[in-house]
N, C-alpha and C positions, 0 to 999 in steps of 0.2 A: 504494500500500500504506500509506504513511504517512498519506495523507488518510483512508483508511477507518478506521485505528486511531484517529485524532483524532476522527472523527465518532462512533465507537463510545464513545470515552471521554467525549465531550461528552454523548451520550445517556444514559450511565450516571450521569454526574455530576449531571444535573438532578434526578432524584428523590432522590439522596443529599443534595444541598445543601438541598433542600426539607425533608427529614427532619431535617437538622441544625438548620435554622432553627426548625423546630417544637419540637425538643428544647430549644434554647436559650430559647425563649419559655416553655416549660413549667417549666424549672429556674431561670430567672433572676429569679423574684420579680416577674413581669410583673403586668398587671392581672388575670390569671386565677388566680394562685396566690400564696400567701404561704409562704415557707420557714421552718418552725419550727426544724429542724436538718437534718443530712445525710440523715435517714431519714424525716422527716415534712414533708408539704406540705398546706396547707389552702386549699381553693378560696376565691376572693375573696368569694363569696356567704356562706360560713361566717365569714369574717373580719368582714364587716359585721354578721352576726347575733350574733357574740360580742362585738363592740365596743359595740353598742347598749346592752346592759344595764349597761355601766360607768356610764351616767348614773344609774341607780337605785342601783347599789352605792355610788357617791360620796355620794348623798343619805343612804342608810342609815348609812354609815360615819360621816358627820359628825353626823347627828342623834343616833345612839346614843352616840357618843363624847362629844359636848358634853353631852348629857343626863345621862350617868352620871359623867363625869370632868371636865367643865368646860373641856375643850380638844378639838381635833380633830386632823386629819392633820398640820397644820403643827407641832404639838407632838410627836406620837408617831411619825409616819412621813412626814416632809416630802417624801421622794422620790416617794411615791405620788401626791402632788398634781400633780407634774410642772409646778410653777410656776403652776397655775391660781389664780384669785382666791379669797380666803377667803369662806366663806359669810356671808350677811347675817343678823344677828339671832339666831344660835345661842347658847345659854347653858346653864348647868347647871340641871337641874331639881331641884325639892324632892322627892326620892324617899326612900322607906323603905330601910333597909339591904338588905332582901331584894330589892326590885325593882332597886335600884342595882347589886347584884351581877349580876343577870340581864342587865340592859341593857349593863353593861360587857363581859360575855361576848359579847353580840351585836356590840358595837363591834369587838372584836378579831377576831371571825369575819369581819366585813365587810372588815377590812384584808386578811385572808387571801384573800377573794374577789377583791379588786382585784389582788393579787399573782398569783393563779391565771390571771386573764384576761390580764394584761399579760405573763405568761410565755409565753402562747400566741399572742397577737396584739399588734401595736404599741401599741394603745390611744391615748388622748388625754388632755390635761390636765383637771383637775377643772373642770367648767363653773361658772359663777356660780350659786349656790344661794340661794334665799330661805327660810331656816328661822326667820324671825321669828315671834313670837306672832301678829302680824297676818295672816301668810300662812295659818296654821292657822285663825285666827278666820274668815277669808273662806270657807274650805272649810265650816266648821260653819254659817255663815250661809246659804250656798248650799244646804247639806243640809236645813236647816229652813225655807228659803224666807223668812227674816226675820232681822234682826240679833239675835243673842243679847246680853242685857244682864246683867252686864257682858260685854265681848268675851271669847270663849273663850281661855284661856291654857294652852297645852300643857305649860308648865314649872311649873305651879302645885302639882301634887300627883300622887300615884300614878295615880288614875283618869283625870285629864286626860291624863297622859303616855301611858297605855296606849291611850286612845282616839285620840290623835295617832299612836301607833305602829300602830294598826289601819289607819290611812290608808296607810301606807308599804309594808311588805314584801310584802303580798299582791299588789299590782300587778305587782311584779317577778316574783313566783312564776308568775303566769299568763302572763307573757311568756316565761319559760323553757319552760313547757308548750307554748306556741305555736311556739316556735323549734325544738324538738326534732325534729319530723318533717321539717323543711326542711333540716336539716344533712346534709352528705354525708360528711364525714371522721370517722373513728373518734375522732380526737383531740378535735375539737370536741364530739362527742356525749358523750365521757367527761367533759369539763369541765362541760358543761351539766348532765349527770346529777348530778355532785357538787354543783354550785351549787344545783340544784333541791332536793336532799335536805335541805340545811341551811336554805335559805330556807323550805321547808315546815315544818321543825321550829320555826323562829322564829315563823312565823305561827300554828302550833298552840299554842305556849306563850302568845302574846299573846291568842289567842281563849279559851284555857282560863282564864287569869287574869281576863279580862273576864266569862266565863260564870259564874264564881263570884260575880260582882257583878251579874249580869244584871238583877235587879230593884231594885238600889240606885239611888236617884235622884241624879243628878249635880247637886251644889250649885253655884250657886243656881237652876238652870234648871227644876227640876221634872220633867225627862224622865229616864227610866231609862237605864241603860247599854245595855240591849238596844235601846231606841228610837234611841239615838245610832248604834249599829252598823247598824241597819236603814236609817236615813236616809243614812248615809255610803255604804252599798252601793247604795242606790237612785240616789244622785247619780253614783256611778262608772258604773253601768249606763247612765244617761242621757247622760253625757259621752262614754263610750266608743262609743256607737251600734252596739254589736255584739250586742244582745240581752241576755238574762239570763246574766251571768257573775259575779255577785256576790250574796252573801246574808249577812244579818245573823245574829245569834245565836238569835233566836226567829222562826220562820217558820210559815206555815200548814202543817198536817199533810201536805197534798198535795205540798208543796214539800220536805218533809224526807226523810230517808233512807227508801227504799222506799215513799214516800208515806204514812208511818204515824206520824210523830212531829214535834213542834214544835221540840224542842231541836235546835240546829244548831251544835254546837261546832266542827265542820269543814264548810266549804262544799264542795259537789260537785254534779254534774249528777244526772240521774235514775238513773244507775248508780253514784253516789258516786265518780265520777272527777273529777279536778281540771279546772276550767275553763281555757280557753286564751284568750290575747289576741294580737293582731297589734301590731307596733311602732306603727302608726298609732293604734290604739285606746288604747295606753298614753300616747302623746303628747297625745291629746285630754284624757285624765284628768289627767296631771301638770301640763299647762299650765293646766288649769282653764277652758279656753276652748271645749272640745268641737270644736276644730279643730286638726289637726296642723300647720297653717300659721301659727298665731297663738300665739307663746310667751307665757308669763306664769306665774302660780302659783309653783311651786317653781323654775322656770327662766326668770328675767326676760329673758334674752337667748337663750333656746332651748337645747335639748339639743345634744350633739355626736355625731360619728360620721357616716358616709356616709348612713345611713338617715335620721337626723334632719335632717341638713343638706339632703337632697334635697327636703324639704318646706318649707324656709325661704327660697325664692327671693325672697319678698316681705318678709322679716324686717326689712331696713333701712328700707323704706318704713313698715312697721308700727310700728317703734320710734320713728321720727321723728314719727309721728302721735300717739303715746302718751307723749311726754316733756314 
């Protein structure tokens, strides 16, 4: 009798113990889930997708903060940098009072974005960023297929700074559009929707300010503002290798809204919906290499987070060959 009870107990215990182990794995912050609080859990895949854009948010926060205020996170919100290295070459831009006010607002908005993401997922320290004038000059040289003389300086004046700003937020915006359908948790979707709304607003303001100057020639290069935006967008499409996901301010009518207009103050597909990009496409663009495995550009040592690091298995060898 005792033996039969023991056997029955053992039989009943096996599925129960398995259930408990699965429950502990589910609740314990394992590789499958991240615990936000007692009521919220985020799948690991969502954590990775939410952490990846920190790379872009750090870049925007530093570029806008330095450009408008002459200092970055280390002065205004050092805890957000989490001990990461200071950016290379960032400095205060020569901006009009009006543009300085707008860019300062952008900077503090980016601080908020960093806080929002890190409130939701663990995050990582600020990666090494190259925000030097030469970094932007390289982008412009590549966009025009030749060295601009003198080298492009993003910090020289309003138009140059706006063109440099054209390079930055839109890439992150397309990343949020691409990430959204892949997210599983309502918490992650809510954060990304909020980030996308403000990033889209920033991009719209930058494009509108440039559109007002579309036919103004950028001194001393002789190219119009519109031509600069078209060249930059073409370069990003080329580097991203994901097809047409970027458009300048003036396009062929067939490429404009409803295929009927050349003005293109907001970029969008044939339905005027925002373009999307994958993390890999974004890395190819911000590295300037067209290869998610080869860091450079704004990220001399590569971006951070699980997604970016998964593509950097050869990064040590690459850095050794290029130092």
